C-alpha angles and dihedrals in degrees: 000000000000091000090055091052089050093051095045094047091046092048093049091052091049091046091052092049090049092050090050092047090051093057101030110021097185095050089044090054092048092050091044090053089060111104092250095138092048092047092047090047093052089048094049091045091049093047087047091059103259117163122246089249093059092046090052092051090049091050092050089047088057092051090048090056098049099089090053091046092051093050089047092054094046091052091049092047096050093042092054089045088054089055096250114155115267095245092050090048092050092047090050092049092049091050090051089049091054093045093052091048091049095051091040089057092043092051094049090050091053096050095045 
């Protein structure tokens, strides 16, 4: 039952953001940029009985992924602005995301 509540609440939030973005794209993008998924994940993990240590590791993992996510969104935005097809734009963005994560991990290994 708890899983169904999580799915329904998450779906309602996504539907509301999509509706807002359809009418006001800039505001929809701003709201979508909010860490809603991260906050919902923290809440669901906590309500599921996760320890504070696990929640902390999750939060720092999210922070670690931010640079790659920013690069991905920039690639997708500029690709779409350059009239590339949506699927190509998304694939380029995902490739950029993986590359940034790879080099970030490589860099962290070098400095440690």
